[in-house]
N, C-alpha and C positions, 0 to 999 in steps of 0.2 A: 810290555815285557819288562821295561825298566822299573816300573812300579813294583812288579812282582819280585824282581831281583832285590830291590831295596827292602821290601817286606821280609824276604827270606833272610837277608843279611842281618836285619835288626829284629828278627822275630822274638828274640828273648829280651828285647828292650822293654822295661816296665812302662815307658812313656806311651807305648802303643795302647796298652789297656786304659791308661788315663785319657788318651785322646778319644778312644771309642766311647768311654763313659761320658766324656764331655759332649761328643757329637750327639749322643742319645738325649742328654738333657737339653742341648740346644734345639734339637728337632722338636721336642715337646714344647719348648718355650715359643718356637716359631708358630706352632699350631694354635697357641693361645693368643696370638696377636689379634687385637680387635675385640676380645671378649670384654675388656673394660675400657681402657684408654689406649688408643693406638700409639700415640707418641711415647707414653710411659712404657708400653709393652715392648716397642722396638728398641728403646734405649736399654731396657733390661736385657734383651737378647744380645745386643752388641757388647754390653758390659760383660756378659757371660762368655762371649766369644773372646774378648780381649783377655779375660782372666784365664781361659783355657789355653790361649796361645802362649802365655808366658810360662805355663806349666810344661809345655813340650820344648820350650827353649829356656832352660834355666838361666837365671840372672838377667833376663831381658825385660823390657817394658813394651807395652803395646798401646797404640792409639788408633781409633777409628774416626774417620770423618765421612759425612755424606755430602753429596752434591745437591745443589738446588734443583728442583724438579724441571725447571725450564731452561737451564744452561749448565755447561761444564765448568762449574766454579764451586769450590768447597765452601760449605756453610760452617763458619767458625763456631757457631752456637751448637752445632751437632756433635762436638767433640766428646768422645767416650774413651777412657784410658784405664790401664791397669799396670801395677808395678812401677809407677812413677813416683818420684819425689815431688815436692810442691812445684806447681807450674812455674815456668820461667817466663819473664816478660818477653813478648815478641815471638812466642812459640806458636806460630800459625803457619799453615802451608804456604810455600812460596809459589808465585804464578808459574815459575819455570823450574820447580823443584822435582824431587823424586816422584811425588804423588801425581803431579800433572803429566810427567813423562810416562808414567805407568798407564794413566788413563788414555793419553793420546796414542800410545803405541800398543795399548791393549795387551800388556804382558807384565809379569813381575819384573821389578827393577832391583838389582843388588848393588849397594853402594861401592863395593870393591870391584865391580865390573864396569862402573861408569867413571872413568878416570877424569873426565872433564866436568864432573858434577860433584862438588864437595857436599858434605853433610850440612844440614841446616845449622847455622852458627849457634842458635840457641841450644840445640841438642848437643852440639860439640862441647859447648861450655858446661853442659850438665854431665858430661863424661861419656857420651855415646861414641863408640869407635866404629861400629858396623851397623848398617841399616838395610832392611829389605822392605819394599813397598809392593803390595799386591792390589791391582785394580778390582773393584767390586762391580761386576757387570752381569746383566741378564739380557739375552737376546740383543747383544751388541749395544745395549743402552747403559751408559756410564751412570753408576749410582753412588760411588764413593771409593774409599781406599783404606787399606789396613797397613799400618806402619809397625815394624818390629825393630827395636833398637837393642844392640848388645854393647855392654860396657868393656869388652875386651876384644882384642884383635883375633877374632876366630870366625871363619866362614861358616855359613849354615850348611849342615849336612843334608844329603838328599832326603833322609827320613824326616828331618825337621821341615824341609820345604814341602814335602808331600803332605804332612799333617797340617801345616799352615794352609795349604791349598784347600783342604777340606773345610777348614774353618772359614776361609774366604768365600767358598761357595755357599756355606750356610748364612754368612753375613749378607751376601748379595741377595739371596732368596728372602731373608728376613726383611730387608729394606724394600725389595720389590713387592713382597706380599703386603707389607704395611701400606705402601702407597696405593696398591690396588684396593685394599680395604678402605682407605681414605677416599679414593676416587669413587668407589661404589657408594660409600656413605654420603659423599657430596651429591652424587647423582640421585640417591634416594631422597635426600633432603630437598634437592631441587624439584624432584617429581612431587613430593609432598607439598612444596610451596606452589608448584604449578597447579596441582589439584585444588589447593586452598584458594588460589587466585581465580581459577575457573569457577569454583563454587561462589566466590564473591561476585564474579561477573554474572553468574546466574541470578544471584540475589539482586544485583543491580538492575537486571532486566525486569525482574518481577516487581521492583519498586515503582515501575511505570513512570520513569522520568521521560522528558521529551526525547525525541529521537536524537537530536543533535547532542544533548547532554549525555545520553547513553553511549553514543559513538565516541564522544570525547573521552569518556571514562574508560571504555574498552581500549582505545588507542593508548592512553596513558598507562594502562595496565600492561599492554603489550611491550611498551618501551621498558618498563621495569622488569618484566619476566625475562625478556630476551636480551636485555642489556644493550638496547639500541639508543641512539642519541636523538634521532628525529623520526617523525612519522606523519602520515597523511592518510585520510580516508576519503575516497571519491565514490559517489554513487551515480549510476546511470540515470540520465534524464528520461522523461516519459517517452520521447521520440526514439530513444535508444541510440542516439548519435553522439552524445557527449558524456564525459565524466565530470560531475559537479562536485566541488570540494564541500565536505560537510564537517570535517574535523582536521585540525592541525596541531601537532605537539612537538616540543623540543626547546631546550634552553639555547639562547643565542641566535634564534631566528631573527633576521633583520627585515628582509623584504620577501617573504615566501610567495611563490608563484601559485596563486589559488584560482586563477581564472579557469573557465570551462576548458576541458581538454578533449579534443575530438578523438573518437575511437580510431579514426583513420590516420592520426598523426604518428610521427616516428617518436615513440616514447615507450619505456619499459612497462608502465601501467597500461597503456593501450594494447601493447603486445599481450600482456597477461589477460586483459579483458577479452581480446579477440580470440585467443587460443584457449581461454578458460583453463589455464594451467599455472600452478605456482612456479616460482623461479627463485633460486638462491644464487646470487652473483658475488663471488669472492673478491673480484677486482674489476671495477668499472672502467679502468683504463685499457682493458683488453677487449679485442673485437669478439663478437659483434656489438657488445653492450656499449662500447664507447660512442658509437654512432647513434645509439637509441636513447642514451641517457638524457632525460629532461630534468634539469636541476630543480630541487625543491626550493633552494635559495641560492642564487648565483654567487653570493658572497661566501659560501661555504665550500670546502673541499671535501667531497664525499667519495669514498673508495669502495664501500660495500653496500649492497642493497638486497632486500628480501621482500617479495610481494606475492600475495595470494589473492585469487578471485573470490568474491563473495557470491556464492551460488545458492540460490533458493531451491525449493522443490521443483522437480522437473528440469534441473540444470539451468534454471533461469538466472541470468546474470543480473546481480543487484549492484555490484560495484567492485572496488579493489581496495585492499588494505596493504599499505606499503610502509616499510621501515628502512632507515638508512643509518650508516655509520661512517665516520671519517677514517676508521681503521681498515686495513686490508684483511680479508678473510675473517670478518667479524662474526659471521653467521654460519651455523652448521645445518645439516639436514634435519637434525632433531629440532632446531629452532623453527625450521619450516613446518614440521608437523605440529608443533605447539601453536604457531601462528594460525594454522588452518583450524585448530580447535577454537581459537578466539574468533576466527572468521565465522564459524558456525554460529557462535553466540551473537555475533554482530548481525548475521542474517535473521536470526530469530528476533532480535531487537527491532530490526527494520520492519519485518512483517507484522509483528505484534503492535509496534508503535503506530504504523500506518493504519492498521485496522482499528485500533482504539481511537485514533484521531478521526478516522472516517465515521465511526459509529457515534462519537460525540457530536460531530458536525451534523450527521443525519438526524440525531435527536433534536438538535437546535432547529434544523430546517423544518421538521414536522411541526414545531410550535410556532414558527415565525413566517413560513412561506406558503404560498398556494401549492396545491398538490402537483400541478404541472411543473413548476420550478423544482420542487423536491425530486420528482422523477428524473428530470433532465440532469440534475446534479448527481444523482445516484448513478446514472450511466457514465458520467465523467469519472466518478470515483471508481467504478468497476474497471475502467480502462487503466486508471492509475495504479490500482492495487494489483491487477493481474497482468500488467504489461500488454494489454490488448489494444488493437487498433480501433475497434468500433464495438459499441454495445447498444442494446435496444431492450425496451420493455414493451411487451405485448399484452393486451387485455382481451379476454373472451367476450365476443358479442355474437350470440347465436351460434351459427356453425362456422364463424370466422374468428380470426385473431386480428385485432386492430392495433396498429403501431401507435403507442401512446407517448413514447419518449425515446430519444436516441442521442448518442454522443456526437453524431455527425452533424456539424452546424448547417451544412447545405440541405439536410433532410428535415431539420426541425420545422422549417416553415411549411413543408408539405404535410408531414405527419399523416395520420389516418390512412396509411398504406395498410393493406390487408393481406392475410395469408389464410388458406383453407385450414380448418382445425384438424381434420382427419387425414389429410394428404401431405402434411408438412412435417419437417424435422422438429420444428418448434412445437407443433401440435402434439407430437409424441410425448414431450415432457409434460404437457398439460394433461393429456389423457391417462398416462401411466402414473403420473405423480412422482416420477423419478428423474434424476439428472440424465441428460443425454450428451455424449461426447462424439464429435465427428472429427476424423483425422484430416479430411480434405473435403470441404463443402463444395469445391469447384467441380467435384466428380461424384458427389453423393446423390443418388437418385431421389432421395427423400427431401433434399434441400430445394425448395421451390425457386428461390431467386438466385439461380446460378449466374444470371447476367450480372447481378450486383457483386457476387463473389469474384467473378473474373475481372470485373471493372476495377474493384478495389483490391484485388489480389488476396482475398481472404483465403485462409487455408484451414486451420483448426478452429473448432467451435465448441463452446461449452454452454449448455442451456439447462436452467433449473426452473422448476415450477414456482410461481408466486402463489402462495397459499393464503386462503382466508383464515384469520385467527379464530373466527367464530365456529365454523364448521370444518375447517381443515381442508376444504375443497380447493382445487387449483382454479384461481380466477384469472390466471395469465401466465406469462413466462418471462424470464430475464435471460438474455443471451449475450455472449461476448465472442468476438472473432479476432483471431491473430493472423497476421499477414505472412506470406511467404517472401523470401526463402528462410527468414530468421524465426519462423514460428516454432515455438517449443511445444512439446506435448504437455497437455494439462496434467499436473502432478498426480502420480499414483498414490501419494500419501493422502490425497484428499484435501490438501490445503486450499487449492483453487476452488474446489466445490464448496467447501465450508465458507469461504469468504463470500462467494457469489450468493449462496443460500442465505447468509446473514443479511446481505444487502437486499435480497428479494423480500425478506421479512419486513424491512423498512419500506420497501415499495408497496407491499400489501397494506401496511399501516397508513401510508399516504393515500392510497386509493380508498380504503375504508373510511378514513377521516373525511376525505372529500365527499364521499357519498352521504355520510352522516351530516356533515355541514350543509350540503345541498338540500337534504331532506328537512333539516331544521330550519334553514333559511326559507325554504318554500313554505313550511308551516307558518313561520313567523310572518312572512310576507302576506300569505293568505289571511291570516288573522288581522294583520294591520289593514289590509285592503277591506276586509269585511267590516272592521270597526270604522274605517274611514267612510265607507259607503253608508253604514248605518247612521253615522252622524250627519253626513251630507244629505242622506235621505230625509232625516228629520227637518233639516234646514230647508230642503227643497219642498217638503210638504207644507211647511209654514209659509214659505215664499209663495207657493202656488195658491195657498188660501188667501193671502193678502192681495196678490195680484188679481185673483178671481174677484175679490170684493171691489177692487178698483176698476178692472177692465170689464167685469161682468155688468156693471151699471151702464156702460156706454150704449149697448144695443137698446136697453130699456129706455134710456133718456132720448135716444134718437127716435124711437117709436112714439114717445110722448110728444116730441116736437112735430113729428109727422101728423099726429092726430090733431093737435091744436092749431097747426099752421097749414092745414091741408090746402086752403085756398091760395095762400101765398106760394106754396110749393108747386101747385098746379100751374101758376103763372110763371114761375122761375124754374125752368128745367135744370139749369146749372146747379142751383141750390139743392134740388131734390136728388140729383145724381151724386153730389158730394156727400150728402147725408147717408145715402145708401152705401156708398163706398166706405164711409167711416164705420158703419155697422158691420159690414162684411170683413173689414180689416181687423176689427176688434175680435170678431168670432174666430177668424183664422189664427190670430195671435194666441188666443187662449188654447186652441187645438194644438198648435205647434208647441207651445209651452208644456202642455200636458204630456205630449208624445215624447219630448226630449227629456223632461225631468223624470219620466217613468224609468229611464235607465239607471237612475240613482236609487230607486227603490230596492228593497231586498228582493233577490231573485229566488225563483222556485225551480230546483233542478228536477228534471224528468227525462223520460226517453225522448230523444230527438233524432230524426233521420237527417243525416248530413246532406244528402242529395237535395232535399227540399229546401234547406237553408241556403245552399249554393245557388239553386235555381232562382230563389227569391232575390238574392244579391246580384244576380247577373243583369238585373234591370238597369243598373247604373252604367253598363258598358255601352259605348257608342258602336254603331254598325261597322266601323272600320277595324274593330278588334274581334278576331276570331277566337273561339273558345273550344277546347277539347277536354272532355270529361272521361276519366279512366278509373274504373273500379269502384266508383262511389255507390252505385246501386247494390253492390254486393256487401257493403259494410253493414255490420250490426248497428243497432241504435246506439247513439252516444249518450252519456249521462251529462246533460247540459241544459242550457236555457235556449229555447228556439230564437227568441228575440236577440239575446246576446250573441249567439253563434252567427246569426244573420248579419248583425252589425260588424262582427269580426271579418267575415268574408267581404262585406261591403267596403270596409276600410282597406283591406289588402288589394281588392280589385281597383279601387280608386287610385291607390299608389302605383299599381302596375300601369294603368292607363296614362298617368302623368309621366312615368318613367319612359314609356314607349312613345310619348308625345302623341297620343290618341290613335296610334296605328301599330298593330302587331298581333302576336299570338299569346294566349294564356292557356296553360295546361294545368288542370286540377285533377290530381290522382289520389287514391286512398288505398290503404292496406293495413293489415294487423302485424304488429311486431311479435317477438318471441314471448313477450309478457301479456299478449292479447290486448295491448293498447292500440287505439285507433291513431294511425299516422296519416295526416293529410298534407300533401305537398302542393303548393301554389307557385307555379313557375311562369315567369315572363321572359321574353327575349329582348328586353331592354338593355341599356348599357351596363347594368350591374351596379353593385355597391362595393366600394373599396373595402378590403379586409379590415383596415384600421377603423372603419365606421361600424363594424358589425355589432359591437356592444352599445355604442353611443346612440344608434338610431332609435333605441327603445326608451331613451331618456325624454322627459317632457319638454326640456328646453332645447333639444337638438333640432337643427334644421340644416339641410344641405343646400337651401336656396339662399341667394344673397339677400341682404336686408331690404333692398329696394323692391324685391319681388312682393307683390301684393299677397301671395300665398306663403310667404316665408314662415317657417315653423309648422306648416301643415303636415309634413311628413313625420316629424317627431311627435306631434300631438296625436296623429292617427295611430302610429305604431305603439305609442305609450298606452292608448286605449286598448289596442289589441293585446298587449302583454298583460295589462291589468285585468281585462275580461277573461283571458285564458287562465289566469291565476284564480279568479273567482269561480271558474268552472272546474278547478282542480286539474288543469292541464298546463302546458308550457308551449313556448314558441321559440324557434331559433332560425337563423338565416345562414344560407350558404351562397357565396358569390366570390368570384375572383376579380370583380371590378371591371370585367371586360365582356363577359358572355352571359348576360342575363342574371336573374336573381331567383332563388327558390326559398320560400318560407315553409318551414315544417311545423305543423300544428300537431300536438299530442293530446288526445282526449281519452278519458277513461271510458271503458265499455259499460253500458247500462246494466247488462246482465251480471257482470262481476260486482258492480256497485250494489245492486239489489241483494246479491248473495251475501255481501259483507255487511249489509244493514245500514248503508249510508242514507 
């Protein structure tokens, strides 16, 4: 009502029209702030306000000061004035002057009402008699002050004060609007900088640096973007029990604590890891963080901290990214969001770097290691990449799956465990050719080995087929198992499946390479044996010819002596008996020589009945050894040499008799495998052969007898002949024994019908 009375009283005053016109121009100028240069625009508006103010207060001068954004202190450089004479030295706002009183009391201050506060000395010297100071405020936020100075002793009229109040409001809004524009521009610039840095981080990851270098670069980038002083990245170890330091950054670090940090320890990083939640801590001296804080460097005074978990697909914990600052309240929630974006890039870097390293290692293993070692290392890699407790590789063998490799050290010595192909969860992956995921194998009716699942506390499982590169058929399966209660679901994004499928591809390559190398080695060995026997056969034929010339004359000469010295021989029975013995020994020696050297001659492969060869070889067994034959009469003819196959059985039976010390049981059985090859098993119940000897016993120089034994070397020589002859026949031999409960030799021979069909 007072304003209305004032307007009515002075409605004919021409200054009202000038004031309204000025307000209109000021409003338009405020709207243009930020269109070009914010600082220049707001200075122009404030100058227009100062000029408008002296128009409504004739003979006055006006000065506008703004406050610093972060404190209630006038910025001398912000001074804008109108109607002044040249500036006087020392003409700056006093700490306890009219302007500061107006800001602190949040009201206009008139010099003639403040009897204990004289005018600024510099203004008084310039001729000012009366002053009014108006605080510039928006939402109780001090922004500056407008000073009006009069050079004569005259109080301001109500109309003048009312018009000045309108200019004050416009000035406050101009400053506030300018600062908002500046703040939004700064935020936009920061966002653009953040986006640019995130883009650089993405390029950094795609450059395929080592994992540690990538994490170090991301950490350094986080320090720069969020304006932190110190930082550390810790990754979860394979057992999921500790956080291992992989990157540290910050100037002035003296003795950073980088040792492994248990997830169970009282620390902020462990808390973030356990809860899988980010945290922004404005003041580490406040509870509960004061008790949890684990110093990065005990020599530093840290007051603020921000930490985010590194979570992979399926919410799998990879580690923690942590930043620290010596300032209180150094980080905002926006900083937390930005750090989470960098954490996503760190997780991508971790996953891709690990996978690339794993594939590079797998390629090296394929070139340098035997297939079995490659498969076992691939199972270890699968556990490491997928945070699994156990993994296994299974290979199809008929209607079963045979365990070929596993990451469990206790199971590697056993291996060759089997699963039914059609009634098992692993078999489903093979038969369907698609990955299989089980949420809880302890209760899954299709999981055959629930005993193992419960014993090892397996819960979730991922199984992918191992495909042959030639025909694309599943030749086995690759499985990984995670333990409860920390088992995470296998990622819906398909990352886990892609990783395991990639490793399964390398497993298939290892198996195929092993098969090719085995076939190539077999062909090379057969060729070498054939060439050796051909050469030895020529030597044997020449030797037999020469010995026949030498030994063959002995009986002839003995007969000549008998004819010429008949009378003497009739008188001397001893002489006659010795001559007859010499003739007999020479004949037997020639017969034995011909029989043994015949093994070195080229062999002729034909249809051979296995049972007949076994029965012929049984003649070497003493009566104290019992023999059981099983399934031999039902076997189809083998493609072999009768004499060679008989010699093989003879050697195996002689070794069995010696192992059983002349007393025991021998079982010889036969069957066809899924490839229609003939498999013959020769088992004895002797003491067995230790597993570490299984390969060596087929070497020519090997012997398990001590040197003083007259038959030392007999075992190695006999089994070397067995292996050599089996190769000549196109077959193979292997041994199974635990070293305690007997020994079984498995002979594999080609079927005659198939060989004839193939034109061998």
